[in-house]
PDB file as gemmi writes it, atoms N, CA and C in Angstrom:
CRYST1    1.000    1.000    1.000  90.00  90.00  90.00 P 1                      
ATOM      1  N   MET A   1      22.334   3.648  -8.668  1.00  0.00           N  
ATOM      2  CA  MET A   1      23.051   3.479 -10.120  1.00  0.00           C  
ATOM      3  C   MET A   1      23.207   2.741 -11.280  1.00  0.00           C  
ATOM      4  N   ALA A   2      23.310   3.330 -12.479  1.00  0.00           N  
ATOM      5  CA  ALA A   2      22.740   2.924 -13.648  1.00  0.00           C  
ATOM      6  C   ALA A   2      23.293   0.961 -13.557  1.00  0.00           C  
ATOM      7  N   ASP A   3      24.888   0.558 -13.245  1.00  0.00           N  
ATOM      8  CA  ASP A   3      24.875  -0.513 -13.362  1.00  0.00           C  
ATOM      9  C   ASP A   3      24.665  -1.871 -12.833  1.00  0.00           C  
ATOM     10  N   GLY A   4      23.560  -0.681 -11.825  1.00  0.00           N  
ATOM     11  CA  GLY A   4      22.836  -1.968 -10.495  1.00  0.00           C  
ATOM     12  C   GLY A   4      23.767  -2.447  -9.491  1.00  0.00           C  
ATOM     13  N   ASN A   5      24.866  -2.128  -9.592  1.00  0.00           N  
ATOM     14  CA  ASN A   5      26.206  -2.563  -8.791  1.00  0.00           C  
ATOM     15  C   ASN A   5      26.085  -1.526  -7.674  1.00  0.00           C  
ATOM     16  N   ALA A   6      24.486  -1.977  -6.486  1.00  0.00           N  
ATOM     17  CA  ALA A   6      25.109  -0.834  -5.348  1.00  0.00           C  
ATOM     18  C   ALA A   6      26.102  -0.289  -5.069  1.00  0.00           C  
ATOM     19  N   ASN A   7      27.764  -0.970  -4.443  1.00  0.00           N  
ATOM     20  CA  ASN A   7      28.329  -0.900  -4.319  1.00  0.00           C  
ATOM     21  C   ASN A   7      29.959  -0.140  -5.475  1.00  0.00           C  
ATOM     22  N   ALA A   8      29.331   0.306  -6.737  1.00  0.00           N  
ATOM     23  CA  ALA A   8      30.130   0.828  -7.595  1.00  0.00           C  
ATOM     24  C   ALA A   8      31.353   1.804  -7.230  1.00  0.00           C  
ATOM     25  N   GLY A   9      30.441   2.605  -6.322  1.00  0.00           N  
ATOM     26  CA  GLY A   9      31.719   4.485  -5.735  1.00  0.00           C  
ATOM     27  C   GLY A   9      32.211   3.960  -4.162  1.00  0.00           C  
ATOM     28  N   MET A  10      32.123   2.385  -3.981  1.00  0.00           N  
ATOM     29  CA  MET A  10      32.667   2.455  -2.559  1.00  0.00           C  
ATOM     30  C   MET A  10      34.040   2.048  -3.309  1.00  0.00           C  
ATOM     31  N   THR A  11      34.627   2.203  -2.432  1.00  0.00           N  
ATOM     32  CA  THR A  11      36.546   1.772  -2.177  1.00  0.00           C  
ATOM     33  C   THR A  11      36.313  -0.146  -1.282  1.00  0.00           C  
ATOM     34  N   GLY A  12      37.201  -0.323  -2.427  1.00  0.00           N  
ATOM     35  CA  GLY A  12      37.456  -1.035  -1.190  1.00  0.00           C  
ATOM     36  C   GLY A  12      38.114  -1.254   0.312  1.00  0.00           C  
ATOM     37  N   VAL A  13      37.736  -0.841   0.949  1.00  0.00           N  
ATOM     38  CA  VAL A  13      38.175  -0.477   2.300  1.00  0.00           C  
ATOM     39  C   VAL A  13      36.448  -0.239   3.074  1.00  0.00           C  
ATOM     40  N   GLU A  14      35.587   0.313   2.465  1.00  0.00           N  
ATOM     41  CA  GLU A  14      33.994   0.822   2.682  1.00  0.00           C  
ATOM     42  C   GLU A  14      33.155  -0.789   1.862  1.00  0.00           C  
ATOM     43  N   ASN A  15      33.110  -0.989   1.319  1.00  0.00           N  
ATOM     44  CA  ASN A  15      32.437  -2.204   1.151  1.00  0.00           C  
ATOM     45  C   ASN A  15      33.428  -3.791   1.963  1.00  0.00           C  
ATOM     46  N   GLY A  16      34.409  -3.293   3.151  1.00  0.00           N  
ATOM     47  CA  GLY A  16      35.170  -4.908   3.299  1.00  0.00           C  
ATOM     48  C   GLY A  16      35.865  -5.371   2.447  1.00  0.00           C  
ATOM     49  N   LYS A  17      36.043  -5.316   1.724  1.00  0.00           N  
ATOM     50  CA  LYS A  17      37.339  -5.920   1.297  1.00  0.00           C  
ATOM     51  C   LYS A  17      38.671  -5.702   1.938  1.00  0.00           C  
ATOM     52  N   ASP A  18      39.293  -4.898   2.455  1.00  0.00           N  
ATOM     53  CA  ASP A  18      40.449  -4.518   2.677  1.00  0.00           C  
ATOM     54  C   ASP A  18      40.184  -4.153   3.856  1.00  0.00           C  
ATOM     55  N   SER A  19      38.999  -4.486   4.511  1.00  0.00           N  
ATOM     56  CA  SER A  19      39.390  -4.286   6.086  1.00  0.00           C  
ATOM     57  C   SER A  19      40.213  -5.214   7.039  1.00  0.00           C  
ATOM     58  N   ALA A  20      40.741  -6.438   6.410  1.00  0.00           N  
ATOM     59  CA  ALA A  20      41.626  -7.037   6.983  1.00  0.00           C  
ATOM     60  C   ALA A  20      42.812  -6.109   7.142  1.00  0.00           C  
ATOM     61  N   GLY A  21      43.181  -4.400   5.875  1.00  0.00           N  
ATOM     62  CA  GLY A  21      44.277  -3.963   5.704  1.00  0.00           C  
ATOM     63  C   GLY A  21      44.231  -3.006   6.346  1.00  0.00           C  
ATOM     64  N   ALA A  22      43.090  -2.172   6.954  1.00  0.00           N  
ATOM     65  CA  ALA A  22      43.468  -1.237   7.431  1.00  0.00           C  
ATOM     66  C   ALA A  22      42.958  -1.629   9.030  1.00  0.00           C  
ATOM     67  N   PHE A  23      42.275  -3.004   9.077  1.00  0.00           N  
ATOM     68  CA  PHE A  23      42.856  -3.094  10.510  1.00  0.00           C  
ATOM     69  C   PHE A  23      44.043  -3.254  11.144  1.00  0.00           C  
ATOM     70  N   ALA A  24      44.908  -3.601   9.966  1.00  0.00           N  
ATOM     71  CA  ALA A  24      46.669  -3.252  10.327  1.00  0.00           C  
ATOM     72  C   ALA A  24      47.010  -1.725  10.343  1.00  0.00           C  
ATOM     73  N   MET A  25      46.545  -1.750   9.972  1.00  0.00           N  
ATOM     74  CA  MET A  25      47.098  -0.477   9.481  1.00  0.00           C  
ATOM     75  C   MET A  25      47.142   0.398  10.894  1.00  0.00           C  
ATOM     76  N   MET A  26      45.458   0.260  11.351  1.00  0.00           N  
ATOM     77  CA  MET A  26      45.014   0.876  12.956  1.00  0.00           C  
ATOM     78  C   MET A  26      46.082  -0.338  14.635  1.00  0.00           C  
ATOM     79  N   SER A  27      46.594  -1.188  13.397  1.00  0.00           N  
ATOM     80  CA  SER A  27      47.094  -1.652  15.221  1.00  0.00           C  
ATOM     81  C   SER A  27      48.199  -1.711  15.134  1.00  0.00           C  
ATOM     82  N   PRO A  28      49.380  -0.885  14.425  1.00  0.00           N  
ATOM     83  CA  PRO A  28      50.575   0.489  15.425  1.00  0.00           C  
ATOM     84  C   PRO A  28      50.253   1.208  16.094  1.00  0.00           C  
ATOM     85  N   MET A  29      48.653   2.101  15.273  1.00  0.00           N  
ATOM     86  CA  MET A  29      48.022   2.687  16.259  1.00  0.00           C  
ATOM     87  C   MET A  29      47.527   2.110  17.488  1.00  0.00           C  
ATOM     88  N   MET A  30      46.999   1.390  17.463  1.00  0.00           N  
ATOM     89  CA  MET A  30      46.398   0.144  18.983  1.00  0.00           C  
ATOM     90  C   MET A  30      47.508   0.536  19.939  1.00  0.00           C  
ATOM     91  N   ASN A  31      48.400  -0.016  19.744  1.00  0.00           N  
ATOM     92  CA  ASN A  31      49.450  -0.182  20.833  1.00  0.00           C  
ATOM     93  C   ASN A  31      50.276  -0.236  21.108  1.00  0.00           C  
ATOM     94  N   GLY A  32      50.201   1.317  20.431  1.00  0.00           N  
ATOM     95  CA  GLY A  32      50.850   2.363  21.152  1.00  0.00           C  
ATOM     96  C   GLY A  32      50.210   3.568  21.942  1.00  0.00           C  
ATOM     97  N   ALA A  33      48.889   3.278  21.762  1.00  0.00           N  
ATOM     98  CA  ALA A  33      47.239   3.760  22.447  1.00  0.00           C  
ATOM     99  C   ALA A  33      47.288   2.597  23.903  1.00  0.00           C  
ATOM    100  N   MET A  34      47.221   1.683  23.691  1.00  0.00           N  
ATOM    101  CA  MET A  34      46.912   0.832  25.224  1.00  0.00           C  
ATOM    102  C   MET A  34      48.126   1.644  25.582  1.00  0.00           C  
ATOM    103  N   PRO A  35      49.275   2.201  26.481  1.00  0.00           N  
ATOM    104  CA  PRO A  35      49.970   2.021  26.267  1.00  0.00           C  
ATOM    105  C   PRO A  35      49.982   3.663  27.811  1.00  0.00           C  
ATOM    106  N   LEU A  36      49.403   4.061  26.337  1.00  0.00           N  
ATOM    107  CA  LEU A  36      49.161   5.931  26.998  1.00  0.00           C  
ATOM    108  C   LEU A  36      48.088   5.741  27.607  1.00  0.00           C  
ATOM    109  N   MET A  37      46.984   5.152  27.101  1.00  0.00           N  
ATOM    110  CA  MET A  37      45.446   4.874  27.855  1.00  0.00           C  
ATOM    111  C   MET A  37      45.735   3.965  29.983  1.00  0.00           C  
ATOM    112  N   GLN A  38      47.479   3.292  29.719  1.00  0.00           N  
ATOM    113  CA  GLN A  38      47.002   2.649  31.208  1.00  0.00           C  
ATOM    114  C   GLN A  38      48.109   3.734  31.776  1.00  0.00           C  
ATOM    115  N   TYR A  39      48.414   4.535  31.379  1.00  0.00           N  
ATOM    116  CA  TYR A  39      49.843   5.998  31.719  1.00  0.00           C  
ATOM    117  C   TYR A  39      48.772   6.361  32.417  1.00  0.00           C  
ATOM    118  N   TRP A  40      47.709   7.177  31.178  1.00  0.00           N  
ATOM    119  CA  TRP A  40      46.534   8.128  32.097  1.00  0.00           C  
ATOM    120  C   TRP A  40      45.702   7.853  32.945  1.00  0.00           C  
ATOM    121  N   MET A  41      45.665   7.008  32.822  1.00  0.00           N  
ATOM    122  CA  MET A  41      44.584   5.805  33.756  1.00  0.00           C  
ATOM    123  C   MET A  41      45.501   5.678  35.291  1.00  0.00           C  
ATOM    124  N   ALA A  42      46.449   5.454  35.304  1.00  0.00           N  
ATOM    125  CA  ALA A  42      47.670   5.667  36.510  1.00  0.00           C  
ATOM    126  C   ALA A  42      47.951   6.799  36.757  1.00  0.00           C  
ATOM    127  N   SER A  43      47.758   7.704  35.896  1.00  0.00           N  
ATOM    128  CA  SER A  43      48.729   8.648  36.798  1.00  0.00           C  
ATOM    129  C   SER A  43      47.752   9.715  37.296  1.00  0.00           C  
ATOM    130  N   ASN A  44      46.328   9.742  36.954  1.00  0.00           N  
ATOM    131  CA  ASN A  44      45.258  10.402  37.282  1.00  0.00           C  
ATOM    132  C   ASN A  44      44.553   9.385  38.855  1.00  0.00           C  
ATOM    133  N   MET A  45      44.925   8.058  38.647  1.00  0.00           N  
ATOM    134  CA  MET A  45      44.743   7.630  39.994  1.00  0.00           C  
ATOM    135  C   MET A  45      45.865   7.999  40.841  1.00  0.00           C  
ATOM    136  N   GLU A  46      46.465   8.441  40.395  1.00  0.00           N  
ATOM    137  CA  GLU A  46      47.150   8.697  41.675  1.00  0.00           C  
ATOM    138  C   GLU A  46      46.911  10.152  42.364  1.00  0.00           C  
ATOM    139  N   LEU A  47      46.983  11.077  41.053  1.00  0.00           N  
ATOM    140  CA  LEU A  47      46.381  12.359  41.723  1.00  0.00           C  
ATOM    141  C   LEU A  47      45.015  12.027  41.927  1.00  0.00           C  
ATOM    142  N   PHE A  48      44.093  11.435  42.032  1.00  0.00           N  
ATOM    143  CA  PHE A  48      43.201  11.639  42.559  1.00  0.00           C  
ATOM    144  C   PHE A  48      42.948  10.875  44.494  1.00  0.00           C  
ATOM    145  N   ARG A  49      44.792  10.145  44.268  1.00  0.00           N  
ATOM    146  CA  ARG A  49      44.597   9.249  45.934  1.00  0.00           C  
ATOM    147  C   ARG A  49      44.972  10.089  46.474  1.00  0.00           C  
ATOM    148  N   LEU A  50      45.594  11.492  45.735  1.00  0.00           N  
ATOM    149  CA  LEU A  50      46.872  12.343  46.466  1.00  0.00           C  
ATOM    150  C   LEU A  50      45.242  13.350  47.137  1.00  0.00           C  
ATOM    151  N   ALA A  51      44.789  13.934  46.214  1.00  0.00           N  
ATOM    152  CA  ALA A  51      43.631  14.512  46.547  1.00  0.00           C  
ATOM    153  C   ALA A  51      42.545  14.060  47.838  1.00  0.00           C  
ATOM    154  N   ALA A  52      42.482  12.870  48.104  1.00  0.00           N  
ATOM    155  CA  ALA A  52      41.398  12.557  48.769  1.00  0.00           C  
ATOM    156  C   ALA A  52      42.463  12.302  49.752  1.00  0.00           C  
ATOM    157  N   THR A  53      43.569  11.698  50.197  1.00  0.00           N  
ATOM    158  CA  THR A  53      44.673  12.020  51.290  1.00  0.00           C  
ATOM    159  C   THR A  53      44.726  13.667  51.693  1.00  0.00           C  
ATOM    160  N   ARG A  54      45.075  14.399  50.954  1.00  0.00           N  
ATOM    161  CA  ARG A  54      45.215  15.467  51.362  1.00  0.00           C  
ATOM    162  C   ARG A  54      44.419  16.654  51.743  1.00  0.00           C  
ATOM    163  N   ALA A  55      43.018  16.024  51.753  1.00  0.00           N  
ATOM    164  CA  ALA A  55      41.269  16.697  52.016  1.00  0.00           C  
ATOM    165  C   ALA A  55      41.067  15.747  52.969  1.00  0.00           C  
ATOM    166  N   THR A  56      41.420  14.556  52.909  1.00  0.00           N  
ATOM    167  CA  THR A  56      41.123  13.828  54.326  1.00  0.00           C  
ATOM    168  C   THR A  56      42.309  14.172  55.832  1.00  0.00           C  
ATOM    169  N   ARG A  57      43.687  14.458  55.156  1.00  0.00           N  
ATOM    170  CA  ARG A  57      44.459  15.444  56.572  1.00  0.00           C  
ATOM    171  C   ARG A  57      44.387  16.948  56.820  1.00  0.00           C  
ATOM    172  N   ASP A  58      44.033  17.706  55.657  1.00  0.00           N  
ATOM    173  CA  ASP A  58      43.153  18.996  56.063  1.00  0.00           C  
ATOM    174  C   ASP A  58      42.624  19.240  57.350  1.00  0.00           C  
ATOM    175  N   ALA A  59      41.630  18.141  56.564  1.00  0.00           N  
ATOM    176  CA  ALA A  59      40.244  18.619  57.853  1.00  0.00           C  
ATOM    177  C   ALA A  59      40.973  18.230  59.051  1.00  0.00           C  
ATOM    178  N   GLU A  60      41.277  17.691  59.370  1.00  0.00           N  
ATOM    179  CA  GLU A  60      42.361  16.700  60.461  1.00  0.00           C  
ATOM    180  C   GLU A  60      43.011  18.237  61.246  1.00  0.00           C  
ATOM    181  N   ALA A  61      43.555  18.664  60.008  1.00  0.00           N  
ATOM    182  CA  ALA A  61      44.283  19.780  60.484  1.00  0.00           C  
ATOM    183  C   ALA A  61      43.524  20.739  60.664  1.00  0.00           C  
ATOM    184  N   MET A  62      42.546  21.362  60.237  1.00  0.00           N  
ATOM    185  CA  MET A  62      41.450  21.693  61.047  1.00  0.00           C  
ATOM    186  C   MET A  62      40.798  22.012  61.911  1.00  0.00           C  
ATOM    187  N   SER A  63      40.233  20.648  62.595  1.00  0.00           N  
ATOM    188  CA  SER A  63      40.064  20.270  64.452  1.00  0.00           C  
ATOM    189  C   SER A  63      41.519  20.141  65.033  1.00  0.00           C  
ATOM    190  N   GLU A  64      42.276  20.373  64.319  1.00  0.00           N  
ATOM    191  CA  GLU A  64      43.413  20.680  65.669  1.00  0.00           C  
ATOM    192  C   GLU A  64      44.046  21.796  65.474  1.00  0.00           C  
ATOM    193  N   PHE A  65      43.622  22.332  63.944  1.00  0.00           N  
ATOM    194  CA  PHE A  65      44.144  23.774  64.707  1.00  0.00           C  
ATOM    195  C   PHE A  65      42.508  24.890  65.424  1.00  0.00           C  
ATOM    196  N   MET A  66      41.506  24.817  65.549  1.00  0.00           N  
ATOM    197  CA  MET A  66      40.678  25.159  66.549  1.00  0.00           C  
ATOM    198  C   MET A  66      40.797  24.719  67.749  1.00  0.00           C  
ATOM    199  N   ARG A  67      41.774  23.514  67.541  1.00  0.00           N  
ATOM    200  CA  ARG A  67      41.988  23.253  69.303  1.00  0.00           C  
ATOM    201  C   ARG A  67      42.710  24.052  70.126  1.00  0.00           C  
ATOM    202  N   CYS A  68      43.659  24.342  69.367  1.00  0.00           N  
ATOM    203  CA  CYS A  68      44.885  25.070  69.643  1.00  0.00           C  
ATOM    204  C   CYS A  68      44.371  25.955  70.856  1.00  0.00           C  
ATOM    205  N   GLN A  69      45.254  26.287  71.915  1.00  0.00           N  
ATOM    206  CA  GLN A  69      44.987  26.843  73.112  1.00  0.00           C  
ATOM    207  C   GLN A  69      45.897  28.290  73.289  1.00  0.00           C  
ATOM    208  N   SER A  70      47.330  27.827  72.750  1.00  0.00           N  
ATOM    209  CA  SER A  70      48.186  29.491  72.335  1.00  0.00           C  
ATOM    210  C   SER A  70      48.550  28.540  71.466  1.00  0.00           C  
ATOM    211  N   PRO A  71      49.717  30.047  71.357  1.00  0.00           N  
ATOM    212  CA  PRO A  71      50.606  30.800  70.409  1.00  0.00           C  
ATOM    213  C   PRO A  71      50.768  29.252  69.220  1.00  0.00           C  
ATOM    214  N   GLU A  72      51.770  29.070  70.787  1.00  0.00           N  
ATOM    215  CA  GLU A  72      52.657  27.762  70.170  1.00  0.00           C  
ATOM    216  C   GLU A  72      52.378  26.439  70.467  1.00  0.00           C  
ATOM    217  N   GLN A  73      50.876  26.652  70.855  1.00  0.00           N  
ATOM    218  CA  GLN A  73      50.752  24.913  70.047  1.00  0.00           C  
ATOM    219  C   GLN A  73      50.144  24.683  69.380  1.00  0.00           C  
ATOM    220  N   PHE A  74      49.906  26.442  68.809  1.00  0.00           N  
ATOM    221  CA  PHE A  74      49.396  26.687  67.319  1.00  0.00           C  
ATOM    222  C   PHE A  74      50.667  26.783  66.452  1.00  0.00           C  
ATOM    223  N   THR A  75      51.403  27.195  66.345  1.00  0.00           N  
ATOM    224  CA  THR A  75      52.498  26.584  65.212  1.00  0.00           C  
ATOM    225  C   THR A  75      52.770  25.601  65.331  1.00  0.00           C  
ATOM    226  N   SER A  76      53.200  25.003  66.915  1.00  0.00           N  
ATOM    227  CA  SER A  76      53.699  23.264  66.443  1.00  0.00           C  
ATOM    228  C   SER A  76      52.979  22.539  65.045  1.00  0.00           C  
ATOM    229  N   VAL A  77      51.445  23.073  65.530  1.00  0.00           N  
ATOM    230  CA  VAL A  77      50.521  22.244  65.088  1.00  0.00           C  
ATOM    231  C   VAL A  77      51.092  22.471  62.955  1.00  0.00           C  
ATOM    232  N   CYS A  78      51.065  23.690  63.106  1.00  0.00           N  
ATOM    233  CA  CYS A  78      51.725  24.311  61.682  1.00  0.00           C  
ATOM    234  C   CYS A  78      52.674  23.778  61.496  1.00  0.00           C  
ATOM    235  N   ALA A  79      53.888  23.715  62.339  1.00  0.00           N  
ATOM    236  CA  ALA A  79      54.853  23.069  61.445  1.00  0.00           C  
ATOM    237  C   ALA A  79      54.688  21.524  61.155  1.00  0.00           C  
ATOM    238  N   ARG A  80      54.250  20.540  62.304  1.00  0.00           N  
ATOM    239  CA  ARG A  80      53.991  19.070  61.619  1.00  0.00           C  
ATOM    240  C   ARG A  80      52.985  19.257  60.691  1.00  0.00           C  
ATOM    241  N   VAL A  81      51.337  19.433  60.321  1.00  0.00           N  
ATOM    242  CA  VAL A  81      51.580  20.075  59.353  1.00  0.00           C  
ATOM    243  C   VAL A  81      52.137  19.838  57.661  1.00  0.00           C  
ATOM    244  N   ALA A  82      52.298  20.967  57.902  1.00  0.00           N  
ATOM    245  CA  ALA A  82      53.066  21.825  56.740  1.00  0.00           C  
ATOM    246  C   ALA A  82      54.045  20.723  56.458  1.00  0.00           C  
ATOM    247  N   SER A  83      55.637  19.716  57.385  1.00  0.00           N  
ATOM    248  CA  SER A  83      55.740  18.585  56.847  1.00  0.00           C  
ATOM    249  C   SER A  83      55.889  17.440  56.609  1.00  0.00           C  
ATOM    250  N   GLU A  84      53.830  17.155  56.642  1.00  0.00           N  
ATOM    251  CA  GLU A  84      52.953  16.325  56.602  1.00  0.00           C  
ATOM    252  C   GLU A  84      52.694  15.920  55.077  1.00  0.00           C  
ATOM    253  N   ALA A  85      52.025  17.521  55.064  1.00  0.00           N  
ATOM    254  CA  ALA A  85      51.710  18.149  53.001  1.00  0.00           C  
ATOM    255  C   ALA A  85      53.139  18.457  52.246  1.00  0.00           C  
ATOM    256  N   ALA A  86      54.032  18.550  52.474  1.00  0.00           N  
ATOM    257  CA  ALA A  86      55.733  18.598  51.757  1.00  0.00           C  
ATOM    258  C   ALA A  86      55.515  16.932  51.777  1.00  0.00           C  
ATOM    259  N   GLU A  87      55.493  16.140  52.380  1.00  0.00           N  
ATOM    260  CA  GLU A  87      55.968  14.676  52.225  1.00  0.00           C  
ATOM    261  C   GLU A  87      54.920  13.823  51.717  1.00  0.00           C  
ATOM    262  N   ASP A  88      53.735  14.415  51.657  1.00  0.00           N  
ATOM    263  CA  ASP A  88      52.959  13.527  51.423  1.00  0.00           C  
ATOM    264  C   ASP A  88      53.068  14.144  49.570  1.00  0.00           C  
ATOM    265  N   TYR A  89      53.115  14.744  49.276  1.00  0.00           N  
ATOM    266  CA  TYR A  89      53.746  15.971  48.157  1.00  0.00           C  
ATOM    267  C   TYR A  89      54.734  14.905  47.371  1.00  0.00           C  
ATOM    268  N   THR A  90      55.255  15.007  47.543  1.00  0.00           N  
ATOM    269  CA  THR A  90      56.496  14.551  47.285  1.00  0.00           C  
ATOM    270  C   THR A  90      56.424  13.092  47.102  1.00  0.00           C  
ATOM    271  N   ASP A  91      56.134  12.849  47.595  1.00  0.00           N  
ATOM    272  CA  ASP A  91      55.375  11.416  47.878  1.00  0.00           C  
ATOM    273  C   ASP A  91      54.867  10.469  46.243  1.00  0.00           C  
ATOM    274  N   SER A  92      53.801  11.972  46.625  1.00  0.00           N  
ATOM    275  CA  SER A  92      53.232  11.522  44.745  1.00  0.00           C  
ATOM    276  C   SER A  92      53.719  11.887  43.963  1.00  0.00           C  
ATOM    277  N   MET A  93      55.336  12.755  44.069  1.00  0.00           N  
ATOM    278  CA  MET A  93      55.552  13.006  42.848  1.00  0.00           C  
ATOM    279  C   MET A  93      56.200  12.223  42.655  1.00  0.00           C  
ATOM    280  N   ARG A  94      57.129  11.150  43.338  1.00  0.00           N  
ATOM    281  CA  ARG A  94      58.452  10.486  43.568  1.00  0.00           C  
ATOM    282  C   ARG A  94      57.282   9.023  42.442  1.00  0.00           C  
ATOM    283  N   ARG A  95      56.143   8.656  43.149  1.00  0.00           N  
ATOM    284  CA  ARG A  95      54.923   8.030  42.454  1.00  0.00           C  
ATOM    285  C   ARG A  95      54.571   8.232  40.411  1.00  0.00           C  
ATOM    286  N   LEU A  96      54.335   9.774  40.466  1.00  0.00           N  
ATOM    287  CA  LEU A  96      53.463   9.874  39.020  1.00  0.00           C  
ATOM    288  C   LEU A  96      55.434   9.581  38.347  1.00  0.00           C  
ATOM    289  N   MET A  97      56.679   9.945  38.934  1.00  0.00           N  
ATOM    290  CA  MET A  97      57.528   9.745  37.745  1.00  0.00           C  
ATOM    291  C   MET A  97      57.631   8.652  37.509  1.00  0.00           C  
ATOM    292  N   THR A  98      57.458   7.323  38.691  1.00  0.00           N  
ATOM    293  CA  THR A  98      57.903   5.987  38.520  1.00  0.00           C  
ATOM    294  C   THR A  98      56.428   6.041  37.094  1.00  0.00           C  
ATOM    295  N   ILE A  99      55.459   6.055  37.833  1.00  0.00           N  
ATOM    296  CA  ILE A  99      54.718   5.850  36.060  1.00  0.00           C  
ATOM    297  C   ILE A  99      54.501   6.293  35.213  1.00  0.00           C  
ATOM    298  N   GLY A 100      55.400   7.519  34.989  1.00  0.00           N  
ATOM    299  CA  GLY A 100      55.759   8.189  33.456  1.00  0.00           C  
ATOM    300  C   GLY A 100      56.982   7.776  33.431  1.00  0.00           C  
ATOM    301  N   THR A 101      57.775   7.017  33.868  1.00  0.00           N  
ATOM    302  CA  THR A 101      58.936   6.631  33.409  1.00  0.00           C  
ATOM    303  C   THR A 101      59.194   4.861  33.127  1.00  0.00           C  
ATOM    304  N   GLY A 102      57.224   3.994  33.325  1.00  0.00           N  
ATOM    305  CA  GLY A 102      57.112   3.328  33.255  1.00  0.00           C  
ATOM    306  C   GLY A 102      57.439   2.197  33.957  1.00  0.00           C  
ATOM    307  N   ASP A 103      57.758   1.838  34.735  1.00  0.00           N  
ATOM    308  CA  ASP A 103      57.833   0.963  36.480  1.00  0.00           C  
ATOM    309  C   ASP A 103      57.014   0.869  37.159  1.00  0.00           C  
ATOM    310  N   ALA A 104      55.310   0.717  36.418  1.00  0.00           N  
ATOM    311  CA  ALA A 104      54.730   1.371  37.372  1.00  0.00           C  
ATOM    312  C   ALA A 104      54.398   0.195  39.133  1.00  0.00           C  
ATOM    313  N   ALA A 105      55.228  -0.901  38.299  1.00  0.00           N  
ATOM    314  CA  ALA A 105      55.091  -2.043  40.074  1.00  0.00           C  
ATOM    315  C   ALA A 105      56.067  -1.588  41.166  1.00  0.00           C  
ATOM    316  N   GLY A 106      56.728  -0.506  40.358  1.00  0.00           N  
ATOM    317  CA  GLY A 106      57.825   0.877  42.017  1.00  0.00           C  
ATOM    318  C   GLY A 106      56.175   1.415  42.395  1.00  0.00           C  
ATOM    319  N   ALA A 107      55.416   1.985  41.970  1.00  0.00           N  
ATOM    320  CA  ALA A 107      54.666   3.021  42.375  1.00  0.00           C  
ATOM    321  C   ALA A 107      53.887   2.602  43.689  1.00  0.00           C  
TER     322      ALA A 107                                                      
END                                                                             
């Protein structure tokens, strides 16, 4: 730079003079980002919980299906497994709705 000032072309934010102002502008965004991140993390944890639960129960169901020795027994196992799966999905959707409405303590 001709005048010897290395910061002559920089704005106040770039050279640190207005860093407090820049952080003040970011504060509302950060305040909004934290609840969003908490929602995202809680909902993903619930989805992972559901996936793990269903994987375990599906493996157990496959073992039961393999042990069935009659069509009646197979039908009975199918009905029970379908009912349990419906309950798991319903419970998970209830939890996700609770998380989505901001009542994470109820989830």
